[in-house]
N, C-alpha and C positions, 0 to 999 in steps of 0.2 A: 698328645699335647702339641707336638710339632705340626701335626696335620691340622689341628684346630687353629694354630696361629698363622697358617699359610693363607696369604691374601687370596680372596676370590677373584677369579678371572672375569674381567668385564666383557660382556657380550657386545661385539661391535655393532654399531647402528648401521642399518642398511642405507647406502647412499641414495637409494631411490625413494626412501621414505621421507616425505616433506614434513616440515613443521607446520602445525595447524595455527598459524598466526594470521594468514591472509587467505585470499581465495585460492583454493587449489582443488585438485581432483583426486579422489581416493576411491578405491573399489569398496562396495558394500560387502562386509564379511558374511552377511546372511544370504543375500540374493545375487551377489556378483554383478551388481549394476553400478555403472560409474556415477559418482556424485561430485557436484561442484559446491564448495562451501564458501559462503560469504559471511564474514563475521568481523567483529571489532570495528564497526562503522556505524555512525549515528543514523537513525531512521530519518531524521529531518534532512540530513545530507543526501541520502538516497532519493528522497522525494524531490529535493532541489534538482538533482540530475534528471529525474523524470519530467519535471516541468521544462527544463532546458531542451530536452529531446523533442517534446511536443511543440515547443515554440519554433524550433528549427523547421518543423514540418508544416505548421499551420500559420505561423506569423514570422517568416524569416526576415522580412524587411519592414522597417517602421513605416515607410511611405505606402506600403500595400495594405495597411490595416483598414478594415471596414469602417464606415462613418459611425459616429455615435448615434444612439437611438433617438428617433424623432417621432412626433405625433403625426396623424394624418394630415394636419394643416401645415406641416413643415417646421413647426417649432420644436425645440429640443426638449426631451424629457428630463434632462439632467439640469439640476439647479447650479451645479458647479462645473458647467461645461468647459469654461476657460481653464480651470485647474487640470482637468483630465486631458485636454488638448495639449497643454504644455508638458504634462507628465508623460503622455504617450509619445510625443515627438522628442523626448529627451532634452527639452529646454530647461527643465528643472528636475531635481532628484527628490525622492521621497524623504531621504535622510535630512535634507536641508530645508524642507518645507516647514512653514509655521504650523504649530499645533492647532490653531484656530481654523486654518484652511483645510487641514487633514480631517478634523472632526466634522466640518461642514460638508465635506465631500463623501463621507462614509455612507450616507443615505443613498447616494446615487450608484453605489456598487451593484445594486440589483438590476440596473439597466445595462450593464456591460456584458459583452459577448465573450466567448471563449478566447478569441485572439487577444482582446484587450486584457483580460485577466492574466493570460500567460506572459504577456509583455511586461506588465507591471510587476508580477511576482518574480520573474526572472531578473529584472533590473534591480530589485531589492533583495536578491537572494542572500547576499552577504551582510545585510543590515540586521543587527540584533537590537531590537527596541525594548530591552528588559529594564532599562533605567527608569526611575520615577519621572524624569522629565519627558519621557517618550510614551506616556500612557495613551495619548491619542494615536500615535503611530502604531503602537502594539494592537490597539483595538481595530484599527484600519486593516492591518495585515491579517488579523484573525478573521475578519469578515471576508477579505479577499480569498483566503484559504478555504473557508466554508463554501463560498459561492463557486470557486474553481472546482472543488471536488464534486459539488452537486451538478455542475454543467458537464464535467467529464463523464459522470454516470449517465446523464441524459443523452450525450452524444454517442457513447460507446456501448450503452446497454439499453435495450428496450424497456421503458418503464412498465413493469408488470404489476398487476393488482396485488400479487403476493409480496411485493417488496414495499415495505412501509417507507414513507417519506424520510423518516429519521435515519434509515439505513443507507440511503443513497449517497450521502457524502462519504461514508465509510467505504463503499464500493469504489467510488472515484479515487479515494486515497490508495486503495489496493492497486488500481490501474497505474497510478503514478509510481508506486513502489516497485512494481514488476518492471515497468519500463525503465526506471532508474537503475535497478539492480542489473538488468540486462546490459545497459550502457556501461556500467562499471566493469562487469565481467568481460565484456568484449573489447575493452580498452578505448571506448569512444570519448571518455573524459580524461584528459591529461592530468587533472588534479588528483585523480584516483588511480593512477597507473599501477601502483603497487598492489591493487586488488584484482588486477586483470588476470585472466587465465588463458592458456593456450588451447584449451579444449573447446569443442564446439558447443555453443549455448543453444538449446532448442528454441524454436519459435513459439511453441505451445507450452504454457505453464498452467498447472492444475493446483488449485488450493481448496481447502475445506470451505464449504458453502456456509456463509453466515445466515442464510435463509433455511429454516428447517425443512421446507417442502422440497428442497433440491439436495442432491448428493455432493456436488462439487461446483466450483466456479472456474471456468476455463478462460484464460487470457491469451489471446493471440497477439503477438507483438507486431508492430508496424515494420515494414521493410526499411532498411537503413537509408535507401535512396528515395524513399517516398516523399513527394512534395505535393500532396493532394490537399485540396481545400475542403472545408467542412461542407458536407452535403454530397461529395462524390461517392460513387459506389465502390465498395471494396471488392477484392478478389473473392473467389469461392472459399468457403470455410470448411473446417473439419471439427466435428463430425459433419456428415453430408447434410444438404438442405432438406432431405427427406425425414429428418429427425422430428421430434415432437414439436407441434406448433406452439407449445408453451415456452419454448426457448426463445432467446432474443433474436432480433433481426441482425443482418449484416450492417456493419458500421463503416464510417468513412476513414480514410487514411490508413487502412490496414489494421489499426488497433481495434480489438473487439473483446468485449466481455460477454460471456454466454453461460447460462446456468445449465447444468446437466443433471439428468435423471439417472438412476442406477443402470437402466438398460442402455444408456448411451456410452458406458465405459468401454465397450468392446468395439467401437466403431472408428478408432484412430488408425490412420495409415501412415503416420510419420512419428518421429520421436516426440515424447511428451516429458516435460520436466515437472515432477511432482514435488511440491515444496513442503519441507519439514521446517516449521517455524519454532525456533528455540530462543526468540528474542527476550531480552531482559529489560527491566525498569519500565517506567511509564512517562508519558508526557514528552517534553523536549529532550530529556536525558535517556530516552529509550535507545538501546543498542540493538542493532539488527544482527541476527544470526540465522541465516537460512541455509539449509541443505537441500539442493536441487538434485533429486535422483532422476536420471534420464532413463526412461522406459521406452524401449524400441519394440516395434511389432516383431514377433507375435506375442511378446510377453504381456502379462495382464496389468493394465493400469489400475484396475479395481483392487488387486491384491496389494499394490503399493499404497493406495489410498487407505485401505483398511489398516495397514501397518501404521500410517500416520495418525489415524484416529485412535488407535490403541495406545500409541506412544504419547499422544496428547492427554488422554485420560489418565495414563499412569503418572505423568508429570504433575497433574493436578492433585492426585492423592499423595504422591511422594514416595510410596513404597510399592507401587504397582496396583493393578486392579482397575475397577471402574469408578469414575466419579460422576456417574449419571444421577439425575434427580431422584431415581427410584432406589439407589443404593443406600446402605445405612448411613454413610457419610453425608450423602445428599439430603436425606430426610432430617438428619441432625442439624444441618445448616439451615434448612427451611424453618424448622422449629425455632432456632435461635433468632432468625430474622423476624419471625412473627412476634416473638417476645419483645424484640426491640421496638416494634411498631407501637405496642401497647404499654411500653415502659413509661412511668411518670417522669416528668421533668424534674431536674435537680433543683432543690430549694436553695435560696441564698445562704441559709445556715449550714449547708453542707450535709444535712440529714437526708438520707434516701429512704423512702418507705419500702417495705418489702414487696417483692414481686407478687402479682396476683396468683393465687393457687390455680393449678390446672383443673 
């Protein structure tokens, strides 16, 4: 009884073991590879930092912005040219602009170039137009974001026939997130200094490909001191230029998006950061949680990517296993969605007719 009442001795915590609250580096228990973890930060905030980094490289000064789009006869393509000239020259702010002026200028966003979009979005980065009185401003910024992501994909990724038009804004958003996450981890943003890490962040990031015909999406970060204009040739890329011609071309400013085939996984000659995405929530409340596993030659990048795919499938199921469309769970979900398509509409009386027999 005396032994049972004896208090248990507490195991002292290792002073070298960091708390998993901010970005830190911890060794992988399975493969012994260093990992940098970025968590508890909003995805919209990381994208904001990505926009800021690209603006510093492509549009550092307001006076150096390219002119607004014109027709061959010299007339402006923009109906609200005066509004955008004052907005880009910082004579007015989007927050204080009238809703009628903002709504009238939204149609002209399609004529803006990448430098214009980066400038407008970065100047309004801290503006939250969620109130009912700012519906026009909210719609304006949503169109700006959509056009900005689309142009990022066009500038940094070769438009391939296998990539649908609807997927290109998503690829541009990935480029902004990777660039913003790298800026946060390397301490380039003073507002997010608590998320910085002292470890070396790789210049090559590898993510799961959203296009089924490719195995992975490679993002090469732009150099920190790059001040190249859109259209300049970038440095040589990795994998080598002798890779499959279906991959994307080299892009400007050092930032590059490239699709990789399975046979391209063994051609890396420098460290690669493989991203494990454990983000939560959706929309503007989405919280980013990335684990970047640094794989250095001669270790296999494909092995780490396969572990990422297996972990993602297990998280979808919840208890491990595969969540593919051919799995029992996948087939059950497909059948449930098909039944929902043919389900009758609810009647005003609240009576629901029975489901049709199989």
